[in-house]
N, C-alpha and C positions, 0 to 999 in steps of 0.2 A: 546656670544660677542668677547671671545678668539678666535674662528673659523674667526670671522669677522678682526682680526689682522693680522692672517695668513695669508688671501687672500691677503690684502692690502700687507705684508712685500714680498710675492711671487711674488705681481705684479710687485715690485721694480725692482726684479731681473731679470724676465720673461717680459719687456718692449715689445710693438709691434712696430720692429723695423725691417732692412731691413739689412739680412746677406751678408758677400760677396759672389760675385756672383750671387745672387738674383737678378732676373728680376724685372722691375717696369714698371708702365703705367707713372710714372709721367714724365718720358724724351723720347727725340724722339729718341735714341738710344736703348732703351725698358731694361737697365741698370740701377739698383740702385746706383752702385757705379761709383763716376763720376772719370772723368780723374786727373790727376792734373792739378794744373792753368801751362800756359806757360810760360815755361824759369825755373820752377821750378828744382832746382836741389837736387838731392837725398842722401841725407848725407851717406846712407849706406843701403844694399840689400841684400836680399838672407837670407839662413838660418843662417848662421853666424850673422847677423846683428840683428835677434830676438833672439838669445841666450847670445851674449855679449855686449849687450847695443850698438850694433854700431860699437864697437871696431876690429872688426876683418874683419867686412862687408864692410869696407869703399874701397878695393881696387875693388870690383864687378862692382859698379858705374866708377869707372877708365877704367876697362875694356871695359865696354858696351860703357864710350864715347869711348873711342879708335878705338873700331870696327866700330864704327857711324860714324866715321871722316876719316875712310880709302874709298880710291878711288879703291884700287884693292885687288885681293886677298892676304891672309896672305900667308907665305912660306907653299907648299904645304908638306903635310906630310900624312904617314899610317893611322897614328888616325885621320887628318881633314876628310880623305878623309871617312872612316870608318864610321864619325859623320854624317858625308852629305848622304849618303847613308842610314844610317839608320832614317834619318829626313825627307829625299825625299822618303822615302817609307812609315812614317805617312803621310806627309801631302801635298805631288806633287803626288803620284803614282797615287792617285784614277781617277784624270783628266788626267795628262800627260804620263801617262803609264808607264811601265817599262821600257822601253829604250827612252823615251821624244820625241815618235811619236805623245802625243795628241790623243792616242786611250784607255783611261783607263777607268776601268769598270765602273765610274760613266757617261762616254760619252755614251758607250754601252747603258746605260740606258735610252739616252736621254737629255741629259745635252750637251750643246754647245761646241763643239770640242776646244780646246785652239791651239795654233800655234804650229806646233813641232818644237822643238829644234834645229834640223837638218836644216831650211832652213839658207837661205845664210845672211837674214838681222839679227837670231838670232845670229849664229854662228862669226857674227863682231860684233855685240856688245860688251860694256865693259862690263867688269865682275861688275861694278859698277849699268848699268843697271836692273841685277836679282836680285841683293839686295835691288833695290830700287821697284822692282815689289814685291817681297814677302814683304817688307813692307808696301805700298801702295796701291796695290793692282793695276789691270789692267784688264780695260773690265769688265767681269761678275766674275771675282777673285776677291775676299774680301782680304782687307790687311791680312795680318798676324803676323803684329810686334806685338801684344798684346799676338801670343801663340808661334814666335819662336822667341830668343834672337838673338841681332845680332851676334852674335858669330858663331851662327848655321844659319844664314842666309848664312855668309860667308862658312861656312861650305858645303850647299847644293849649293850656287853657285861653288865652286868646283868639285864637283859631277855631277852638268850638265855638267860643260867643260868635264868633265871623259865622259861622256856620248856623247857628242858631238865630241869628239877622238876617242871613238870607232865603230862610222858611217863614220869618215871621216880623218883618218889618212892614213900622206903621204905612200905612197910605199916606199920611199928609207929609211923611218925611221924605219919600220917593223924590228925584227929582221931576220938575215939572212937565219935561220932555215922556216921560214915564207914566206918570201921572194918566196926560191926556191918552196915552198908547190904551192904556188898561182899562178908563174910562173912569167917570166918577158915578154912573149905574152899576157898575160890577162890582164897586170898591165895598166891602162887606159890612154889617154892624160894627160897630165900635173902631175902626179905623185900620186896623191889620189886613 
């Protein structure tokens, strides 16, 4: 009889439930965890929110909201570009390739080729376009809003702009040493 009580008590602690990140057939998206209701405002987020009863994590939702509302890149810093390069290598490089030409390792194995970042349409696109595509997806690209923070989306956008500049830098903006090495005679029409 005591063994039965122990089993009942164990059932109370180990209830059949879905753990965070687990899949489920109950919902069309296949995820057990449900997204917050539209319009929900987070009081606190991040590691500090979990350990400080939310008292120190209130700045994270504020920063996320600020990044979400931005229309253009934050001020460029070496740290921002380094973070963008790191995140690009994780999330973007498999399809878009190391220089953004759309020839990543996944594409070489049969996945549909994404557009090159170096085409005119994307070089002239506003910064917010890249941020929104990372957030919401485009074509066969899935949305990354659940994996990439808003700040990291801007960092990736900054790095994509650096990749574009690396392939299309105006000749007259190159350092004099590099201009001499390339030679003025070989500079294409239009200064690029």
